[in-house]
C-alpha positions in Angstrom: 43.2 173.2 24.5 40.3 175.0 22.8 37.2 175.0 25.0 33.5 175.8 24.4 31.3 176.6 27.5 27.6 176.1 27.1 26.0 177.6 30.2 23.0 179.9 30.6 24.0 181.4 33.9 26.4 184.2 33.2 28.0 184.1 36.6 28.6 180.3 36.4 30.0 180.6 32.9 32.4 183.4 34.0 33.4 181.5 37.1 34.2 178.4 35.1 36.2 180.4 32.6 38.3 181.9 35.4 38.9 178.6 37.1 40.0 177.0 33.8 42.4 179.7 33.0 43.8 179.6 36.5 44.4 175.9 36.2 45.9 176.1 32.7 46.8 179.5 31.2 47.1 177.9 27.7 43.4 177.0 27.6 41.6 179.1 25.0 37.9 179.8 25.6 36.4 179.8 22.2 33.0 181.0 23.2 30.4 181.0 26.0 26.9 180.0 24.8 23.6 180.2 26.7 21.1 178.1 24.8 20.4 174.9 22.9 19.7 176.8 19.7 22.9 178.8 19.8 24.9 175.7 20.7 23.5 173.8 17.7 24.4 176.6 15.3 28.0 177.0 16.8 28.7 173.2 16.8 27.4 172.9 13.2 30.0 175.5 12.1 32.9 175.1 14.5 34.9 172.6 16.4 36.4 172.6 20.0 38.8 170.2 21.8 36.6 170.1 24.9 33.0 171.0 25.6 31.6 172.0 29.0 27.9 171.4 28.8 25.2 172.5 31.4 22.3 170.1 31.4 19.5 172.5 31.9 19.5 175.5 29.5 17.0 178.3 29.2 15.4 176.7 26.1 15.5 173.0 27.1 17.8 170.1 28.1 21.2 170.2 26.4 20.8 166.6 25.4 18.6 167.8 22.5 21.7 169.2 21.0 22.8 165.6 20.1 19.6 165.1 18.1 20.6 167.9 15.7 24.4 167.7 15.6 26.8 164.8 15.4 29.2 165.6 18.2 32.6 163.9 18.5 34.0 166.4 21.0 34.8 165.1 24.5 32.2 166.5 27.0 32.3 167.4 30.6 28.7 167.8 31.9 27.9 170.4 34.6 24.7 170.1 36.7 23.2 171.6 39.8 20.7 168.9 40.7 20.8 165.9 38.3 22.5 163.6 40.8 20.4 160.7 39.6 22.1 160.9 36.2 25.6 160.5 37.6 25.5 156.7 37.3 24.8 157.0 33.6 27.6 159.4 33.1 30.1 157.1 34.9 28.9 154.1 32.9 29.6 156.0 29.7 33.0 157.4 30.8 31.6 160.9 30.8 33.0 163.4 33.3 30.5 165.4 35.3 30.8 168.3 37.7 28.2 169.3 40.3 27.6 173.0 40.8 29.0 175.0 42.4 32.1 173.5 40.7 34.9 172.5 43.0 38.4 173.4 41.8 39.9 170.0 42.6 37.1 168.2 40.8 37.6 170.5 37.8 41.3 169.7 37.8 40.6 166.0 38.0 38.1 166.3 35.1 40.8 168.0 32.9 43.3 165.3 33.8 40.7 162.7 32.8 40.2 164.5 29.5 44.0 164.5 28.8 44.1 160.7 29.5 41.1 159.9 27.3 41.2 162.4 24.5 42.6 159.9 22.1 39.7 157.6 22.8 37.1 157.3 20.0 34.3 156.3 22.4 31.2 158.4 21.9 28.4 159.7 24.1 25.6 157.2 24.7 22.8 159.8 24.9 20.1 157.1 25.1 21.4 155.7 28.4 21.7 159.2 29.9 18.2 160.1 28.9 16.9 156.9 30.5 18.6 157.8 33.7 17.3 161.4 33.6 13.7 160.2 32.9 13.6 157.3 35.4 10.7 157.5 37.8 12.0 155.5 40.8 15.6 156.6 41.6 17.2 155.1 44.6 17.1 158.1 46.9 17.1 157.8 50.7 13.7 157.3 52.1 14.4 157.2 55.9 16.9 158.5 58.4 17.7 156.7 61.6 18.1 159.1 64.6 18.7 158.6 68.3 17.5 160.6 71.3 19.2 159.3 74.5 18.7 155.5 74.4 15.7 155.7 72.0 16.1 155.0 68.3 13.6 156.0 65.6 13.4 156.2 61.9 12.2 159.4 60.3 10.5 159.3 56.9 11.8 161.7 54.3 8.3 163.1 54.0 8.7 164.3 57.6 11.9 166.3 56.9 11.6 170.1 56.5 15.3 170.8 56.0 18.9 169.9 57.0 21.2 172.4 58.8 24.9 172.4 59.4 26.0 174.1 62.6 29.1 173.8 64.8 30.5 170.7 62.9 27.2 168.9 63.4 24.4 168.2 60.8 20.9 168.6 62.1 17.7 167.1 60.6 14.7 169.4 61.3 11.3 167.8 61.0 8.1 169.6 59.9 6.8 169.4 63.5 10.0 171.3 64.6 12.0 168.5 66.1 15.8 168.6 65.8 18.0 165.6 65.5 21.8 165.1 64.9 22.5 162.8 62.0 25.8 161.3 60.9 26.4 162.8 57.5 27.3 166.1 55.7 25.4 168.4 53.4 27.8 167.3 50.6 27.0 163.6 51.1 23.3 164.4 51.2 23.4 165.9 47.7 23.9 162.4 46.5 21.2 160.8 48.6 18.2 163.3 48.4 15.7 163.6 45.6 16.7 166.8 43.7 13.0 167.3 42.9 12.2 167.8 46.6 15.4 169.1 48.1 17.9 171.9 47.2 21.1 173.0 48.9 20.8 176.8 49.1 24.2 177.5 50.8 26.9 176.0 53.0 24.5 175.6 56.0 21.1 174.6 54.6 19.6 172.0 52.3 15.8 172.7 52.3 12.7 170.8 51.1 10.3 172.6 48.8 7.6 172.0 51.5 9.6 174.0 54.0 9.5 177.2 52.1 7.0 179.6 53.7 8.0 182.8 51.9 10.7 184.2 49.7 11.9 187.7 49.1 14.5 189.2 46.8 17.8 190.0 48.5 21.0 191.8 47.6 23.3 190.7 44.8 20.4 188.8 43.1 20.1 186.4 46.0 16.9 185.1 47.6 16.0 185.1 51.3 13.9 182.1 52.3 11.6 182.1 55.3 11.4 178.5 56.5 8.6 176.6 58.2 9.4 175.7 60.9 11.7 178.7 61.5 15.4 178.1 61.5 16.8 177.9 65.0 19.2 180.4 66.5 17.7 183.1 64.2 19.8 181.8 61.4 18.9 183.3 58.0 18.4 181.0 55.1 19.8 183.0 52.2 20.5 181.4 48.8 24.2 182.0 48.0 25.2 184.0 44.9 26.5 181.0 43.0 23.4 178.9 43.7 20.7 181.6 43.0 20.4 180.9 39.3 20.0 177.2 39.8 17.6 177.7 42.7 15.3 179.8 40.6 15.4 177.1 37.9 14.5 174.6 40.6 11.5 176.6 41.7 10.3 176.9 38.1 10.6 173.2 37.1 
């Protein structure tokens, strides 16, 4: 299996390469490309069996590649925060992986490729672009919480961040109220508007509004000072594998 990786974060590209070779030592990584321009040139002159394609590249969305090159290669999309495009990917039989990539999901995607590689179905880019550009995605707007016998519904605009601690998930409001909710940070990634919320590590998913200050941290990470402050003096530090995507998110 000859694979091309189009990914503008070097760490993410290297990690994906390592995971692929660990799953199948016979995979050949033909190249790792970091921009739309380079991808267009490479695909105009070469062929691969499978293409891993990041959606947001340094010089634009990777969908613009399809406007310049007729691609018949099966594609597995990778994305950090385009959850609202997932439905379009499914409808068009396109495999997708949310970053940071999970090894089991990667293995399932490769198995799907093996089962579908003889198919001649193409990529319906128009449908995907409609999903990407839609203005009113069905993201969660309220969370029901309980305090004793009282029940209330909290608007998403009131939420500062979500925090996982001791097997519980807490919703922290902007006025510094804390509630337990029945969910996980992983599930929330499918429910929250990625324009507003970002999961920075295994413990925190924060809203843009909750960021009070940011400072550079070791290993290219970012330390975020939250408002209201995180309880228990927990530090909100963007993990290494999410730092590149986080900086893109800030710069959208």
